[in-house]
N, C-alpha and C positions, 0 to 999 in steps of 0.2 A: 348468179344465184344468191352470193354472201352478201351483195347489198340489198337483194330482194330480202335476205331473212332477217339482215341485220337491221330492216326498214329505213334505208338510208338509199334507195336507187329511186327515186321522184322529187321532184319541187313543186311549190305551186305557185300562182296569177293568176288573175282578176283578169277579166273585160268590162270596160264601164262605158254606159253608152246609151242602153232605155230607160226609157222613163216610168214604164210600167212592166206588169210581170210578163217574162219572158216563159212560154211554154213549150214551144218548137224549137228542135236540135238538130243537127244534119253536122256529121264533119263526113269530110274528103279529102284525100289529098293536099294535106297540110292548111286547108279551109273549113272555118267550120259556120254555118248559117244561124243567125237566132232569130223568130219569130214571137213578137211580143203583142200584147196589148195595147201596147201605143199606135198600133195600127201602121210598124214598119218593122220592113227585114233588114237584117244588117248580115253582112259578109267579110270575115276576119281572117285575117294573115295568124294562126296560132304562134307562128314562130319570134314576130315581132310586137303580137297587140294592137296590130293596127286595123282600123276598118278600113275594106277595100270598097267597098258597095254598101251604100245604105237609100233602101226604096222603101215610097210612100206601099202600104198594101191594105187588104182587109185583117182580121185578126186571125191568127194562125195559129190551129193545131196541128199541124205537122206542117216539115219544109225538107224538099230535095231539091237539090239544084245541079247545074254543071257551068263549064263556061260561059256560056250563052245565056242561061234562061234558070228562072228559079220556078217551082211548082207547088202552091200550098194549097194545104187542106185547112179551111176554114170552119168556126164555130158560129158563121152564118149560113153553113148548109153547102156551100159551092165548094168549086175548087177553078183555082186560076194558075194561068202560066203568066210568066211576065219577064222582061227583058232586062238583062243589069243594067246594060250600058245608057238606055235611054229610061229604064225606068218603068217604063208602058206596061200595060196587061195587054197580052197578046190574044189571051182567048181566057174566056168564061165557063166554066160546065157546072150545069145547073140540072138538078132533079132528084139529089138527094131530100128527105125531108127531115134530118138531124144531121149533128156537128160532123162533120170528117176529119176522124181521126190518123186518119195512116193513108197515106202515098206512094205510090212506084209508077214508073213509068219507063219504058224502054224506046230509045229513037229509032235502033233496027226493025223494030215491030210497028212502028207507029201507034204504040197501045200507052193509054193510062191508067192504073188502075186504082179504087177509092172506098177505103172501107168506115162506115158512117154507125154512128147512134140507130140510124133508122133499120140497123138488125140486116141490111143487104152490102154488095161488093157491086159497084159498077167498073163494068169498061167502056173506056172511051178512045175514039181516034183521037188519038195527040194533036194534030195539025189541022184538024175539020172541026175538033171541039164536040163530035156527035155521040151520043151513045150507041152505045153497040152492042152493050146486054147487062141486063140485071142478073145479079148472083144472089138467091135465095135460099135460105135453108138454116140460118143461123137463127139464134131465138136471142142475144142478147147482141150489146153495142159488139159491132166489130171494130177492133182497137191497134188492128196490124194486117197490112195487106204486103205481099213480096212474092215480087216478080224475079223468077230466076231459072236459070237453064240447068237442067237436069245430068247429071254424071254418073249415071250408073241405069244399069238396063234391068225391067219388071216387066211385068205382065202387061202394066199401064203403060209406061212410059218406055223412051231408049235415051240414051245420053244424046243432048243436043235439043232435045223436047224444049220446050219452054213449058215453064208450070207458073200455076199461080197457088200462094199460101194465103188463105183466112184465117184469121183466129180471135177467138171471141174468149170470156173469161172461163168457159169448160172445154168449148171442142177448138179444133185444126182441122178447116177442111183444106183439099188439096181440090184444084181445078186444071184442066185442060185450057194451053190458050190458043185457040187458033181462031178464024175467022167466023165460025160456027155458033150459030144464034143459040139454040135450043144447048147450052152447054152445061151437062151432068157431073154434080161434083163426082170424083174417084172414089176417094175416102175421105172419112172420117177417123178422126183420132183424137182421144178423150183420156183422159189419166181413173176416171170414176166412173161406172153407169150410173150413179143414183147421184151424182152432181155435187157428192160431199165436200168435192176437192175442186178447186177454181185452180186454173193456171195464172199464172202473173202474163202481164201485157208485154212481155219480151220474148222474142223468138228468133232462132237460129236455123238459117236453113243455106249451108253452103255448096246443095247438087247431090251431097251425099248422104249428109244428116239433117234429122231434123231435132234442136233441143230447146226443151221448155222448162222454165221452172216451176214449180209448185210447195205447197205447202211441207210436202213428204222430201223434195228434194229436185235435183235435176233428173229430167227423163229425156235419155236420146234415142231416136228409132232411129231406123237403119231403112233410109228412104226405098232401097230396092224391094225390101220385101212389107215395109211398113211396121215390120216387129218392134218393139221396145227392145233395145240392144242391153242397157242397162240405166239403174234408175241409181244415182249417187245421193247417199245419204248425207245430211250437211246438220246430224244431232245437234252439236254441240252450241250453234246457234239458230236460231228459230227463224225462217222464213227469208232466206238469203235468195235474192232477187238477181239474174243473170246479165251479164254485162255482154262477154264475149267468150267462145268458147271456141278452141284450136286442138292441134292433136296433141300438144304436150301441157297447155295451160289453158286454166279458166279462170276471167274475171269476176268475180262478183262484189256484190255489196248489201247493207244493211242500213240503218239509221244512223250508223256512227262510223262505218268503214269502210273501206275498201278491201278487198281480198282475193289473194290470187293461191290457186288450186292446182295443185301437181297432178295431174290427170291419171299419171302412173299410180300414183298410189293414194288417189283420191284423198290427200290430209290438205290443208290449208297451211302454205307455206310463209307468208307474209301477210301483214295488215296493215293500213295506211290512214291515219286518222283523217274524217271529213266533217267541214261544218256543218252547222244548222240548216241544210239546205232544203228549198221546195219542197216540200213533200206532193205528189200526185199518183192518184189512183191510177190516170189511167196511161201513166210510166213515159209522158215523152219529154218531161224538163232533165232528162241525164240522158247519157251515150258514153261506149268506150270509143276511144281514139282509134289510133294504128293498131291493126289488128296483127301482124306477121308474126311478132315473137310469140303470140301465143299458141305458134307451132314450132316453139323453139329460139330460145337465145342464140344468135350466130357474130356477137359481138359486133354487128352495125344494124340491128334493127331493134334497138333501146334507146330510140331518140322519137322525139315528136310527142304528140297528146296522148295519154293514157286516159283520162276522164276528164267531164265535160259535166258540170250541173247547174243550174239557173237558181240562183240567191234569193232570201224575201225581200233583199234591198233593190231588186232588178240587177245586181250586173252578174257575169259568169262564172264561176269557180273551176280554173284548170288546172289538174296534175297532170306534169310532166314529168320525163324520164330526165335526170341531172344530165347539164350539156357535159360537164368531164367527171361522167363518174369514176 
């Protein structure tokens, strides 16, 4: 905590290898995936800075991966699935009529979901490539889809149910995930009836709480009741965007700094300077790394990636916990 307060907890490094804009980033288990307009996706080992895989793709607006495969949402209106080891495209999902800004998938359900600039969310059979459902009701670009197991009981769902969240700049919609075709939206959340307040394209959902940032601050909804639990005002600095949210800390940022907020006091306890990174309204070209420390520092979880963002020179700027802090 002292190192955080003294702005001495982090260090920085860079990943170099793309030759055009890097728009899509996704992090998991020490590995960072980057998708670029140079029509490639790369998988990096954050601890060594080495590129593990590099494969030829289409333009990437969103990426998500596991050990075997990479799923990409593209500015060419399609979603594709690729095999890391061979670089081959194993599946091509066609049907959207606008850029695909967000993808999520679940192997257990054999389902892939995609959110698009055509205002729709599509649910696909992951292995077969067929469209199971098109979810309508958004009136703006769908910039985020999240497929997650519910952890609380309410009138509409039970613990263990899979839930789909989709967000545009004004609304967050909650959908049941099953095999049914005529899927009805369970609930729509917004922060202003008259659409005077925009939501930022960052959405946090852990099965218990939904958190989203806006110009008025951070909104936290209780997923059991859909009630707003609290609005955390960030008055001293306008327009802080949300990167990560835990039990104890939240990670936020603006054009110049990363900020750590202590959620118990709702005060900013630390900040870390950021270089002139690539700005993106749709919010895909930056992300938080390891998240467990947000639930409280335990002496072991202050390691690895804190934050990554793409730079105007096509490199990736990393903020890491200092190795021997």
